[in-house]
Each structure stands twice: as structure tokens, then as C-alpha cells.
Backbone and ligand atoms as CSV (ligand in chain L), in Angstrom:
chain,resi,resn,atom,element,x,y,z
A,1,MET,N,N,0.847,-1.202,0.000
A,1,MET,CA,C,0.000,0.000,0.000
A,1,MET,C,C,0.881,1.250,0.000
A,2,ARG,N,N,0.832,2.009,-1.098
A,2,ARG,CA,C,1.609,3.262,-1.133
A,2,ARG,C,C,0.669,4.442,-0.934
A,3,SER,N,N,0.990,5.272,0.027
A,3,SER,CA,C,0.114,6.411,0.332
A,3,SER,C,C,0.865,7.715,0.119
A,4,LEU,N,N,0.111,8.710,-0.337
A,4,LEU,CA,C,0.667,10.047,-0.566
A,4,LEU,C,C,-0.140,11.059,0.236
A,5,ILE,N,N,0.565,11.965,0.901
A,5,ILE,CA,C,-0.109,13.053,1.614
A,5,ILE,C,C,0.311,14.367,0.978
A,6,VAL,N,N,-0.674,15.104,0.483
A,6,VAL,CA,C,-0.436,16.441,-0.074
A,6,VAL,C,C,-1.109,17.430,0.871
A,7,TYR,N,N,-0.367,18.452,1.307
A,7,TYR,CA,C,-0.993,19.382,2.243
A,7,TYR,C,C,-0.392,20.775,2.115
A,8,TYR,N,N,-1.147,21.739,2.628
A,8,TYR,CA,C,-0.646,23.104,2.775
A,8,TYR,C,C,-0.774,23.485,4.243
A,9,SER,N,N,0.203,24.213,4.739
A,9,SER,CA,C,0.127,24.704,6.109
A,9,SER,C,C,0.828,26.045,6.173
A,10,ARG,N,N,0.126,27.069,6.631
A,10,ARG,CA,C,0.761,28.398,6.720
A,10,ARG,C,C,1.483,28.567,8.050
A,11,THR,N,N,0.891,28.060,9.127
A,11,THR,CA,C,1.478,28.292,10.453
A,11,THR,C,C,1.817,27.007,11.209
A,12,GLY,N,N,1.730,25.865,10.547
A,12,GLY,CA,C,2.259,24.639,11.146
A,12,GLY,C,C,1.237,23.681,11.737
A,13,THR,N,N,-0.011,24.107,11.860
A,13,THR,CA,C,-1.014,23.248,12.501
A,13,THR,C,C,-1.362,22.047,11.616
A,14,THR,N,N,-1.668,22.305,10.369
A,14,THR,CA,C,-2.009,21.210,9.453
A,14,THR,C,C,-0.775,20.339,9.206
A,15,ARG,N,N,0.410,20.964,9.258
A,15,ARG,CA,C,1.645,20.186,9.090
A,15,ARG,C,C,1.798,19.155,10.215
A,16,LYS,N,N,1.446,19.553,11.421
A,16,LYS,CA,C,1.545,18.628,12.559
A,16,LYS,C,C,0.692,17.381,12.301
A,17,LEU,N,N,-0.504,17.603,11.781
A,17,LEU,CA,C,-1.399,16.483,11.472
A,17,LEU,C,C,-0.841,15.651,10.314
A,18,ALA,N,N,-0.329,16.335,9.297
A,18,ALA,CA,C,0.237,15.633,8.135
A,18,ALA,C,C,1.406,14.738,8.558
A,19,LEU,N,N,2.257,15.262,9.437
A,19,LEU,CA,C,3.430,14.477,9.870
A,19,LEU,C,C,3.002,13.263,10.682
A,20,SER,N,N,1.978,13.442,11.505
A,20,SER,CA,C,1.495,12.323,12.305
A,20,SER,C,C,0.868,11.248,11.396
A,21,LEU,N,N,0.126,11.681,10.396
A,21,LEU,CA,C,-0.465,10.730,9.438
A,21,LEU,C,C,0.616,10.001,8.642
A,22,ALA,N,N,1.644,10.746,8.234
A,22,ALA,CA,C,2.732,10.133,7.462
A,22,ALA,C,C,3.436,9.076,8.296
A,23,ASP,N,N,3.593,9.371,9.567
A,23,ASP,CA,C,4.232,8.431,10.472
A,23,ASP,C,C,3.385,7.159,10.615
A,24,GLU,N,N,2.092,7.344,10.770
A,24,GLU,CA,C,1.175,6.211,10.963
A,24,GLU,C,C,1.106,5.322,9.712
A,25,LEU,N,N,1.119,5.970,8.548
A,25,LEU,CA,C,0.896,5.233,7.291
A,25,LEU,C,C,2.179,4.900,6.538
A,26,GLY,N,N,3.303,5.489,6.946
A,26,GLY,CA,C,4.524,5.355,6.143
A,26,GLY,C,C,4.341,6.020,4.794
A,27,ALA,N,N,3.604,7.134,4.787
A,27,ALA,CA,C,3.234,7.786,3.520
A,27,ALA,C,C,4.307,8.755,3.032
A,28,ASP,N,N,4.317,8.987,1.717
A,28,ASP,CA,C,5.139,10.059,1.143
A,28,ASP,C,C,4.439,11.386,1.409
A,29,LEU,N,N,5.239,12.422,1.664
A,29,LEU,CA,C,4.675,13.740,1.989
A,29,LEU,C,C,5.033,14.749,0.910
A,30,ARG,N,N,4.065,15.539,0.496
A,30,ARG,CA,C,4.341,16.660,-0.416
A,30,ARG,C,C,3.678,17.901,0.160
A,31,GLU,N,N,4.488,18.874,0.543
A,31,GLU,CA,C,3.920,20.123,1.057
A,31,GLU,C,C,3.760,21.113,-0.089
A,32,ILE,N,N,2.604,21.733,-0.157
A,32,ILE,CA,C,2.360,22.764,-1.172
A,32,ILE,C,C,2.993,24.068,-0.677
A,33,GLY,N,N,3.864,24.639,-1.482
A,33,GLY,CA,C,4.468,25.918,-1.131
A,33,GLY,C,C,3.678,27.054,-1.772
A,34,CYS,N,N,3.622,28.177,-1.068
A,34,CYS,CA,C,2.920,29.329,-1.633
A,34,CYS,C,C,3.507,30.604,-1.025
A,35,LYS,N,N,4.281,31.307,-1.843
A,35,LYS,CA,C,4.998,32.485,-1.317
A,35,LYS,C,C,4.048,33.625,-0.968
A,36,ARG,N,N,2.909,33.680,-1.632
A,36,ARG,CA,C,2.038,34.850,-1.468
A,36,ARG,C,C,1.537,35.015,-0.023
A,37,TYR,N,N,1.418,33.889,0.704
A,37,TYR,CA,C,0.824,33.990,2.047
A,37,TYR,C,C,1.812,33.635,3.156
A,38,ARG,N,N,3.085,33.971,2.927
A,38,ARG,CA,C,4.033,33.725,4.007
A,38,ARG,C,C,3.647,34.558,5.232
A,39,LEU,N,N,4.317,34.327,6.357
A,39,LEU,CA,C,3.857,34.916,7.609
A,39,LEU,C,C,3.865,36.446,7.607
A,40,GLY,N,N,3.027,37.029,8.461
A,40,GLY,CA,C,2.922,38.486,8.558
A,40,GLY,C,C,1.465,38.904,8.437
A,41,ILE,N,N,1.144,40.005,9.101
A,41,ILE,CA,C,-0.254,40.425,9.165
A,41,ILE,C,C,-0.786,40.840,7.791
A,42,LEU,N,N,0.056,41.498,6.971
A,42,LEU,CA,C,-0.437,41.929,5.657
A,42,LEU,C,C,-0.754,40.727,4.772
A,43,ARG,N,N,0.083,39.709,4.889
A,43,ARG,CA,C,-0.163,38.504,4.074
A,43,ARG,C,C,-1.381,37.746,4.600
A,44,TYR,N,N,-1.599,37.818,5.916
A,44,TYR,CA,C,-2.801,37.209,6.490
A,44,TYR,C,C,-4.048,37.881,5.913
A,45,LEU,N,N,-4.009,39.219,5.887
A,45,LEU,CA,C,-5.164,39.959,5.359
A,45,LEU,C,C,-5.365,39.655,3.873
A,46,ARG,N,N,-4.260,39.558,3.163
A,46,ARG,CA,C,-4.348,39.240,1.735
A,46,ARG,C,C,-4.971,37.854,1.539
A,47,ALA,N,N,-4.575,36.906,2.414
A,47,ALA,CA,C,-5.122,35.548,2.315
A,47,ALA,C,C,-6.643,35.572,2.497
A,48,GLY,N,N,-7.105,36.337,3.497
A,48,GLY,CA,C,-8.543,36.417,3.738
A,48,GLY,C,C,-9.268,37.062,2.565
A,49,TYR,N,N,-8.693,38.136,2.062
A,49,TYR,CA,C,-9.302,38.855,0.927
A,49,TYR,C,C,-9.367,37.951,-0.313
A,50,ASP,N,N,-8.233,37.346,-0.638
A,50,ASP,CA,C,-8.183,36.467,-1.820
A,50,ASP,C,C,-9.118,35.278,-1.658
A,51,SER,N,N,-9.203,34.762,-0.416
A,51,SER,CA,C,-10.019,33.576,-0.184
A,51,SER,C,C,-11.484,33.868,-0.463
A,52,VAL,N,N,-11.954,35.007,0.016
A,52,VAL,CA,C,-13.355,35.376,-0.219
A,52,VAL,C,C,-13.602,35.573,-1.718
A,53,ARG,N,N,-12.645,36.176,-2.390
A,53,ARG,CA,C,-12.828,36.463,-3.821
A,53,ARG,C,C,-12.483,35.277,-4.731
A,54,GLY,N,N,-11.850,34.250,-4.167
A,54,GLY,CA,C,-11.480,33.082,-4.986
A,54,GLY,C,C,-10.306,33.362,-5.902
A,55,ASN,N,N,-9.423,34.289,-5.516
A,55,ASN,CA,C,-8.212,34.571,-6.318
A,55,ASN,C,C,-7.189,33.463,-6.076
A,56,LEU,N,N,-7.025,32.573,-7.007
A,56,LEU,CA,C,-6.116,31.441,-6.785
A,56,LEU,C,C,-4.665,31.872,-6.970
A,57,PRO,N,N,-3.785,31.560,-6.010
A,57,PRO,CA,C,-2.377,31.958,-6.106
A,57,PRO,C,C,-1.540,30.918,-6.840
A,58,PRO,N,N,-0.351,31.304,-7.325
A,58,PRO,CA,C,0.585,30.293,-7.834
A,58,PRO,C,C,1.095,29.453,-6.662
A,59,ILE,N,N,1.370,28.194,-6.921
A,59,ILE,CA,C,1.904,27.313,-5.870
A,59,ILE,C,C,3.128,26.579,-6.404
A,60,GLU,N,N,3.883,26.024,-5.464
A,60,GLU,CA,C,5.008,25.157,-5.844
A,60,GLU,C,C,4.781,23.802,-5.196
A,61,ILE,N,N,4.875,22.748,-6.013
A,61,ILE,CA,C,4.780,21.392,-5.469
A,61,ILE,C,C,5.405,20.420,-6.449
A,62,GLN,N,N,6.083,19.415,-5.873
A,62,GLN,CA,C,6.584,18.317,-6.704
A,62,GLN,C,C,5.542,17.229,-6.630
A,63,PHE,N,N,4.824,17.009,-7.705
A,63,PHE,CA,C,3.706,16.062,-7.668
A,63,PHE,C,C,3.775,15.153,-8.875
A,64,ASP,N,N,3.838,13.846,-8.633
A,64,ASP,CA,C,3.871,12.881,-9.722
A,64,ASP,C,C,2.453,12.619,-10.189
A,65,LEU,N,N,2.239,12.810,-11.461
A,65,LEU,CA,C,0.893,12.542,-11.964
A,65,LEU,C,C,0.653,11.056,-12.165
A,66,GLU,N,N,1.731,10.280,-12.140
A,66,GLU,CA,C,1.596,8.833,-12.302
A,66,GLU,C,C,0.711,8.286,-11.179
A,67,PRO,N,N,-0.239,7.426,-11.534
A,67,PRO,CA,C,-1.117,6.902,-10.487
A,67,PRO,C,C,-0.459,5.765,-9.707
A,68,VAL,N,N,0.640,6.075,-9.032
A,68,VAL,CA,C,1.384,5.017,-8.339
A,68,VAL,C,C,0.917,4.834,-6.895
A,69,TYR,N,N,-0.029,5.652,-6.466
A,69,TYR,CA,C,-0.453,5.587,-5.071
A,69,TYR,C,C,-1.801,4.879,-4.914
A,70,ASP,N,N,-1.906,4.079,-3.848
A,70,ASP,CA,C,-3.164,3.384,-3.564
A,70,ASP,C,C,-4.104,4.267,-2.753
A,71,LEU,N,N,-3.531,5.261,-2.077
A,71,LEU,CA,C,-4.332,6.135,-1.220
A,71,LEU,C,C,-3.732,7.530,-1.273
A,72,VAL,N,N,-4.596,8.538,-1.410
A,72,VAL,CA,C,-4.123,9.922,-1.382
A,72,VAL,C,C,-4.873,10.665,-0.277
A,73,LEU,N,N,-4.123,11.386,0.552
A,73,LEU,CA,C,-4.724,12.233,1.581
A,73,LEU,C,C,-4.409,13.685,1.257
A,74,ILE,N,N,-5.394,14.546,1.430
A,74,ILE,CA,C,-5.182,15.962,1.147
A,74,ILE,C,C,-5.531,16.764,2.396
A,75,GLY,N,N,-4.598,17.610,2.820
A,75,GLY,CA,C,-4.787,18.355,4.062
A,75,GLY,C,C,-4.767,19.852,3.849
A,76,THR,N,N,-5.629,20.538,4.594
A,76,THR,CA,C,-5.722,21.992,4.441
A,76,THR,C,C,-6.226,22.663,5.708
A,77,PRO,N,N,-5.778,23.882,5.954
A,77,PRO,CA,C,-6.489,24.711,6.925
A,77,PRO,C,C,-7.775,25.227,6.271
A,78,ILE,N,N,-8.738,25.634,7.090
A,78,ILE,CA,C,-9.935,26.296,6.561
A,78,ILE,C,C,-9.681,27.804,6.568
A,79,TRP,N,N,-9.961,28.419,5.422
A,79,TRP,CA,C,-9.847,29.877,5.291
A,79,TRP,C,C,-11.197,30.421,4.850
A,80,THR,N,N,-11.735,31.323,5.610
A,80,THR,CA,C,-13.044,31.940,5.318
A,80,THR,C,C,-14.054,30.885,4.847
A,81,SER,N,N,-14.092,29.795,5.576
A,81,SER,CA,C,-14.994,28.652,5.328
A,81,SER,C,C,-14.651,27.833,4.083
A,82,HIS,N,N,-13.593,28.172,3.389
A,82,HIS,CA,C,-13.146,27.414,2.206
A,82,HIS,C,C,-11.888,26.622,2.559
A,83,PRO,N,N,-11.515,25.648,1.710
A,83,PRO,CA,C,-10.148,25.113,1.828
A,83,PRO,C,C,-9.173,26.248,1.540
A,84,ALA,N,N,-8.000,26.230,2.164
A,84,ALA,CA,C,-7.012,27.296,1.917
A,84,ALA,C,C,-6.718,27.391,0.415
A,85,LEU,N,N,-6.498,28.618,-0.035
A,85,LEU,CA,C,-6.335,28.859,-1.475
A,85,LEU,C,C,-5.275,27.992,-2.150
A,86,PRO,N,N,-4.086,27.771,-1.536
A,86,PRO,CA,C,-3.089,26.942,-2.234
A,86,PRO,C,C,-3.612,25.531,-2.517
A,87,VAL,N,N,-4.486,25.020,-1.653
A,87,VAL,CA,C,-5.067,23.693,-1.897
A,87,VAL,C,C,-6.123,23.781,-2.997
A,88,ARG,N,N,-6.832,24.898,-3.032
A,88,ARG,CA,C,-7.794,25.083,-4.134
A,88,ARG,C,C,-7.039,25.141,-5.464
A,89,THR,N,N,-5.901,25.826,-5.482
A,89,THR,CA,C,-5.091,25.847,-6.723
A,89,THR,C,C,-4.656,24.435,-7.083
A,90,PHE,N,N,-4.153,23.705,-6.081
A,90,PHE,CA,C,-3.668,22.344,-6.345
A,90,PHE,C,C,-4.776,21.478,-6.951
A,91,LEU,N,N,-5.963,21.507,-6.327
A,91,LEU,CA,C,-7.045,20.635,-6.795
A,91,LEU,C,C,-7.597,21.089,-8.142
A,92,THR,N,N,-7.441,22.366,-8.442
A,92,THR,CA,C,-7.893,22.868,-9.739
A,92,THR,C,C,-6.921,22.448,-10.841
A,93,LYS,N,N,-5.630,22.418,-10.521
A,93,LYS,CA,C,-4.609,22.170,-11.563
A,93,LYS,C,C,-4.219,20.715,-11.727
A,94,HIS,N,N,-4.406,19.905,-10.697
A,94,HIS,CA,C,-3.945,18.517,-10.748
A,94,HIS,C,C,-5.111,17.554,-10.573
A,95,SER,N,N,-5.075,16.461,-11.347
A,95,SER,CA,C,-6.076,15.418,-11.084
A,95,SER,C,C,-5.468,14.432,-10.117
A,96,VAL,N,N,-6.210,14.152,-9.084
A,96,VAL,CA,C,-5.755,13.176,-8.096
A,96,VAL,C,C,-6.091,11.786,-8.638
A,97,PRO,N,N,-5.105,10.867,-8.637
A,97,PRO,CA,C,-5.343,9.541,-9.200
A,97,PRO,C,C,-6.570,8.864,-8.595
A,98,GLU,N,N,-7.236,8.042,-9.415
A,98,GLU,CA,C,-8.393,7.267,-8.947
A,98,GLU,C,C,-8.012,6.476,-7.708
A,99,GLY,N,N,-8.999,6.151,-6.905
A,99,GLY,CA,C,-8.733,5.356,-5.706
A,99,GLY,C,C,-9.173,6.116,-4.472
A,100,PRO,N,N,-9.013,5.488,-3.307
A,100,PRO,CA,C,-9.471,6.106,-2.078
A,100,PRO,C,C,-8.787,7.441,-1.805
A,101,VAL,N,N,-9.561,8.369,-1.280
A,101,VAL,CA,C,-9.016,9.684,-0.941
A,101,VAL,C,C,-9.575,10.112,0.422
A,102,GLY,N,N,-8.681,10.616,1.257
A,102,GLY,CA,C,-9.092,11.121,2.573
A,102,GLY,C,C,-8.749,12.592,2.680
A,103,LEU,N,N,-9.574,13.324,3.420
A,103,LEU,CA,C,-9.347,14.762,3.598
A,103,LEU,C,C,-9.132,15.053,5.069
A,104,PHE,N,N,-8.136,15.905,5.365
A,104,PHE,CA,C,-7.980,16.347,6.747
A,104,PHE,C,C,-7.862,17.866,6.796
A,105,LEU,N,N,-8.612,18.436,7.742
A,105,LEU,CA,C,-8.726,19.887,7.801
A,105,LEU,C,C,-8.500,20.366,9.230
A,106,THR,N,N,-7.874,21.546,9.347
A,106,THR,CA,C,-7.769,22.180,10.663
A,106,THR,C,C,-8.425,23.557,10.573
A,107,HIS,N,N,-8.896,24.030,11.718
A,107,HIS,CA,C,-9.603,25.315,11.720
A,107,HIS,C,C,-9.473,25.975,13.087
A,108,GLY,N,N,-9.934,27.214,13.156
A,108,GLY,CA,C,-9.828,27.975,14.393
A,108,GLY,C,C,-11.079,27.932,15.240
A,109,GLY,N,N,-12.056,27.147,14.839
A,109,GLY,CA,C,-13.255,26.959,15.659
A,109,GLY,C,C,-14.350,27.956,15.379
A,110,HIS,N,N,-14.229,28.726,14.299
A,110,HIS,CA,C,-15.308,29.682,14.051
A,110,HIS,C,C,-16.018,29.508,12.721
A,111,SER,N,N,-15.975,28.267,12.181
A,111,SER,CA,C,-16.876,27.982,11.052
A,111,SER,C,C,-16.993,26.479,10.891
A,112,PRO,N,N,-18.183,25.999,10.559
A,112,PRO,CA,C,-18.329,24.555,10.368
A,112,PRO,C,C,-17.541,24.114,9.133
A,113,PRO,N,N,-17.015,22.880,9.143
A,113,PRO,CA,C,-16.126,22.454,8.058
A,113,PRO,C,C,-16.847,21.936,6.810
A,114,HIS,N,N,-18.191,21.785,6.886
A,114,HIS,CA,C,-18.887,21.072,5.804
A,114,HIS,C,C,-18.716,21.724,4.439
A,115,GLU,N,N,-18.755,23.048,4.424
A,115,GLU,CA,C,-18.640,23.723,3.122
A,115,GLU,C,C,-17.261,23.482,2.502
A,116,ALA,N,N,-16.229,23.541,3.332
A,116,ALA,CA,C,-14.872,23.333,2.811
A,116,ALA,C,C,-14.712,21.892,2.301
A,117,ILE,N,N,-15.279,20.948,3.028
A,117,ILE,CA,C,-15.190,19.539,2.598
A,117,ILE,C,C,-15.920,19.359,1.270
A,118,ARG,N,N,-17.115,19.933,1.198
A,118,ARG,CA,C,-17.926,19.810,-0.033
A,118,ARG,C,C,-17.167,20.430,-1.221
A,119,GLU,N,N,-16.539,21.568,-0.980
A,119,GLU,CA,C,-15.792,22.237,-2.059
A,119,GLU,C,C,-14.632,21.363,-2.539
A,120,MET,N,N,-13.953,20.715,-1.607
A,120,MET,CA,C,-12.848,19.834,-2.000
A,120,MET,C,C,-13.379,18.642,-2.796
A,121,GLU,N,N,-14.516,18.122,-2.381
A,121,GLU,CA,C,-15.089,16.967,-3.098
A,121,GLU,C,C,-15.509,17.356,-4.514
A,122,ILE,N,N,-16.010,18.570,-4.667
A,122,ILE,CA,C,-16.390,19.027,-6.016
A,122,ILE,C,C,-15.136,19.147,-6.879
A,123,LEU,N,N,-14.073,19.720,-6.307
A,123,LEU,CA,C,-12.830,19.867,-7.080
A,123,LEU,C,C,-12.215,18.505,-7.404
A,124,LEU,N,N,-12.372,17.563,-6.491
A,124,LEU,CA,C,-11.845,16.209,-6.714
A,124,LEU,C,C,-12.723,15.400,-7.669
A,125,ALA,N,N,-13.971,15.838,-7.817
A,125,ALA,CA,C,-14.979,15.138,-8.620
A,125,ALA,C,C,-15.335,13.772,-8.035
A,126,ARG,N,N,-15.219,13.635,-6.735
A,126,ARG,CA,C,-15.693,12.430,-6.062
A,126,ARG,C,C,-15.761,12.659,-4.550
A,127,PRO,N,N,-16.597,11.854,-3.883
A,127,PRO,CA,C,-16.687,12.039,-2.434
A,127,PRO,C,C,-15.456,11.499,-1.734
A,128,ALA,N,N,-15.160,12.072,-0.576
A,128,ALA,CA,C,-14.031,11.565,0.213
A,128,ALA,C,C,-14.428,10.258,0.883
A,129,ASP,N,N,-13.461,9.358,1.032
A,129,ASP,CA,C,-13.714,8.091,1.731
A,129,ASP,C,C,-13.716,8.290,3.246
A,130,ALA,N,N,-13.019,9.299,3.708
A,130,ALA,CA,C,-13.035,9.618,5.136
A,130,ALA,C,C,-12.540,11.051,5.302
A,131,THR,N,N,-13.003,11.702,6.361
A,131,THR,CA,C,-12.534,13.063,6.650
A,131,THR,C,C,-12.128,13.154,8.119
A,132,LEU,N,N,-11.152,13.997,8.369
A,132,LEU,CA,C,-10.713,14.273,9.742
A,132,LEU,C,C,-10.644,15.790,9.888
A,133,VAL,N,N,-11.366,16.301,10.873
A,133,VAL,CA,C,-11.388,17.748,11.102
A,133,VAL,C,C,-10.929,18.011,12.527
A,134,MET,N,N,-9.947,18.898,12.691
A,134,MET,CA,C,-9.463,19.198,14.039
A,134,MET,C,C,-9.414,20.697,14.281
A,135,ASN,N,N,-9.832,21.063,15.501
A,135,ASN,CA,C,-9.738,22.457,15.944
A,135,ASN,C,C,-8.307,22.706,16.422
A,136,GLU,N,N,-7.702,23.766,15.948
A,136,GLU,CA,C,-6.296,24.050,16.312
A,136,GLU,C,C,-6.094,24.196,17.824
A,137,ASN,N,N,-7.185,24.498,18.539
A,137,ASN,CA,C,-7.083,24.687,19.992
A,137,ASN,C,C,-7.200,23.377,20.759
A,138,ASP,N,N,-7.358,22.285,20.047
A,138,ASP,CA,C,-7.553,20.990,20.698
A,138,ASP,C,C,-6.685,19.951,19.986
A,139,MET,N,N,-5.393,20.274,19.890
A,139,MET,CA,C,-4.498,19.400,19.123
A,139,MET,C,C,-3.266,19.000,19.930
A,140,SER,N,N,-3.522,18.515,21.128
A,140,SER,CA,C,-2.418,17.972,21.925
A,140,SER,C,C,-1.877,16.735,21.198
A,141,ASP,N,N,-0.654,16.354,21.519
A,141,ASP,CA,C,-0.055,15.185,20.862
A,141,ASP,C,C,-0.946,13.954,21.017
A,142,SER,N,N,-1.503,13.756,22.218
A,142,SER,CA,C,-2.296,12.546,22.448
A,142,SER,C,C,-3.598,12.605,21.658
A,143,ARG,N,N,-4.191,13.791,21.563
A,143,ARG,CA,C,-5.450,13.884,20.796
A,143,ARG,C,C,-5.179,13.675,19.300
A,144,VAL,N,N,-4.103,14.282,18.806
A,144,VAL,CA,C,-3.757,14.093,17.390
A,144,VAL,C,C,-3.528,12.610,17.113
A,145,SER,N,N,-2.795,11.974,17.988
A,145,SER,CA,C,-2.490,10.562,17.775
A,145,SER,C,C,-3.762,9.715,17.765
A,146,GLY,N,N,-4.693,9.977,18.689
A,146,GLY,CA,C,-5.955,9.219,18.740
A,146,GLY,C,C,-6.789,9.465,17.498
A,147,CYS,N,N,-6.892,10.729,17.067
A,147,CYS,CA,C,-7.711,11.052,15.891
A,147,CYS,C,C,-7.101,10.464,14.621
A,148,VAL,N,N,-5.770,10.482,14.539
A,148,VAL,CA,C,-5.093,9.914,13.359
A,148,VAL,C,C,-5.372,8.415,13.268
A,149,LYS,N,N,-5.305,7.741,14.381
A,149,LYS,CA,C,-5.557,6.293,14.372
A,149,LYS,C,C,-6.997,5.994,13.938
A,150,ALA,N,N,-7.955,6.776,14.452
A,150,ALA,CA,C,-9.366,6.565,14.091
A,150,ALA,C,C,-9.587,6.856,12.599
A,151,PHE,N,N,-8.921,7.874,12.096
A,151,PHE,CA,C,-9.047,8.260,10.677
A,151,PHE,C,C,-8.490,7.153,9.772
A,152,VAL,N,N,-7.336,6.649,10.142
A,152,VAL,CA,C,-6.706,5.578,9.345
A,152,VAL,C,C,-7.602,4.332,9.358
A,153,LYS,N,N,-8.236,4.082,10.493
A,153,LYS,CA,C,-9.149,2.936,10.585
A,153,LYS,C,C,-10.333,3.128,9.636
A,154,LYS,N,N,-10.863,4.352,9.590
A,154,LYS,CA,C,-11.992,4.645,8.695
A,154,LYS,C,C,-11.601,4.441,7.237
A,155,LEU,N,N,-10.333,4.722,6.939
A,155,LEU,CA,C,-9.859,4.550,5.561
A,155,LEU,C,C,-9.597,3.083,5.241
A,156,ALA,N,N,-9.704,2.254,6.271
A,156,ALA,CA,C,-9.531,0.805,6.121
A,156,ALA,C,C,-8.169,0.461,5.533
A,157,VAL,N,N,-7.130,1.132,6.012
A,157,VAL,CA,C,-5.783,0.788,5.573
A,157,VAL,C,C,-4.964,0.351,6.790
A,158,GLU,N,N,-3.951,-0.429,6.505
A,158,GLU,CA,C,-3.107,-0.940,7.579
A,158,GLU,C,C,-2.078,0.105,7.989
A,159,PRO,N,N,-1.970,0.426,9.291
A,159,PRO,CA,C,-0.875,1.302,9.716
A,159,PRO,C,C,0.464,0.614,9.559
A,160,VAL,N,N,1.528,1.414,9.499
A,160,VAL,CA,C,2.875,0.853,9.417
A,160,VAL,C,C,3.272,0.341,10.788
A,161,VAL,N,N,3.856,-0.855,10.836
A,161,VAL,CA,C,4.290,-1.353,12.163
A,161,VAL,C,C,5.802,-1.458,12.208
L,1,FMN,C1,C,-6.840,33.807,5.940
L,1,FMN,C2,C,-7.357,32.898,7.035
L,1,FMN,C3,C,-8.714,32.651,7.150
L,1,FMN,C4,C,-9.195,31.799,8.144
L,1,FMN,N1,N,-10.554,31.523,8.175
L,1,FMN,C5,C,-11.020,30.669,9.126
L,1,FMN,C6,C,-12.411,30.315,9.151
L,1,FMN,O1,O,-13.216,30.723,8.307
L,1,FMN,N2,N,-12.836,29.488,10.131
L,1,FMN,C7,C,-11.987,28.996,11.094
L,1,FMN,O2,O,-12.442,28.265,11.966
L,1,FMN,N3,N,-10.650,29.286,11.066
L,1,FMN,C8,C,-10.154,30.098,10.102
L,1,FMN,N4,N,-8.819,30.389,10.062
L,1,FMN,C9,C,-7.920,29.771,11.063
L,1,FMN,C10,C,-7.188,28.548,10.475
L,1,FMN,O3,O,-8.079,27.639,9.852
L,1,FMN,C11,C,-6.436,27.799,11.572
L,1,FMN,O4,O,-5.600,28.683,12.258
L,1,FMN,C12,C,-5.653,26.634,10.984
L,1,FMN,O5,O,-5.521,25.611,11.935
L,1,FMN,C13,C,-4.256,27.080,10.508
L,1,FMN,O6,O,-3.601,25.983,9.929
L,1,FMN,P1,P,-2.047,26.067,9.505
L,1,FMN,O7,O,-1.277,26.388,10.771
L,1,FMN,O8,O,-1.742,24.706,9.002
L,1,FMN,O9,O,-1.896,27.139,8.486
L,1,FMN,C14,C,-8.305,31.211,9.074
L,1,FMN,C15,C,-6.910,31.473,8.959
L,1,FMN,C16,C,-6.443,32.295,7.948
L,1,FMN,C17,C,-4.947,32.531,7.792
């Protein structure tokens, strides 16, 4: 079972989840880079503005289009109730290989995740096989580890031993 995790993280929260999932699954990791929203208050404001308007930014990612993976996981923070823009760019520009797909999202606790999940499923052109949503304020190591294990179980894949 070869698994791939593609994710974006501006401040490290979604990265923490991605790393824990990669550890559990022995998955390959690809982080989406996006210079437009690097740290700083002005870039934060720009991210919010662009997110509402749907202005997709350029991204950097090394992504094999070859369908060599049995499972693909896509991770994103929620921005203005949407998936973060770099992930929207990724899903708009790349087709994710057929097969099971899981979504993991982090948020600040001030919007329900359903719209962002639905938007990702529309961009993927298929429903997710499992989703994991975590509030950034409730992401202790033990909670992340428990949620990751439950998510992997839902995906019906074997963890790495
Ligand atoms: C531009 C922007 C918009 C955001 N919009 C929301 C939102 O609509 N709802 C929410 O709960 N959190 C929102 N957040 C908070 C992030 O989802 C949260 O901090 C997330 O865990 C950050 O993940 P990261 O550290 O991987 O970038 C927003 C953050 C940013 C930067």
C-alpha cells in the first residue's frame, strides 16, 4: 500500500497532522508551497481577501501525476470557510489519481467544516472516503495521535508497524 499526503500549512497546525499521518501510514509527503501567504499580518489579510474572492495563487509542489499511489490524503487549513487557497489551486490544476481519498482539515473553531469539505469533493470530482477535522485549539499530541488512528481505521488501511 503506497500512500501520498499532499498538504498546505501556513502556520504549522495542518503540518503537525500531516506528519502524524505520514508516520502512521509510512506515507510520502508533499507540502504545497505558496509564497504569497508567508507569515505576517499583511499577508494574512491578503489571504482572507483572496479567499473570499477566490483569487487562486501560484503554488510550488513536486507532484507525480503517475497513479502510483493506492491512497491519497489531502490536508488543508480552513480559510473563510473554504479550503485554503493553495489547496484550491492544487485541486484545480492537478487530477488526483483514482482510488481512495481522505481529507484532513484544521480550523480555528469559528466555522463549520462542511462547506470546505464539499468544495474539496467538487474539485476532486468524487466524495471523500473519510474526513478528519481538528480544531487548532484541541491538538495535543495525544489527541492528534488518537484522531489519526481513528481516521486511518476509517480509511480501512493498515498502519505501518
Ligand atoms: C486567511 C485565514 C482565514 C481563516 N478563516 C477561518 C475560518 O473561516 N474558520 C476557522 O475556523 N478558522 C479560520 N482560520 C484559522 C485557520 O483555519 C487555523 O488557524 C488553521 O488551523 C491554521 O492551519 P495552519 O497552521 O496549518 O496554516 C483562518 C486562517 C487564515 C490565515
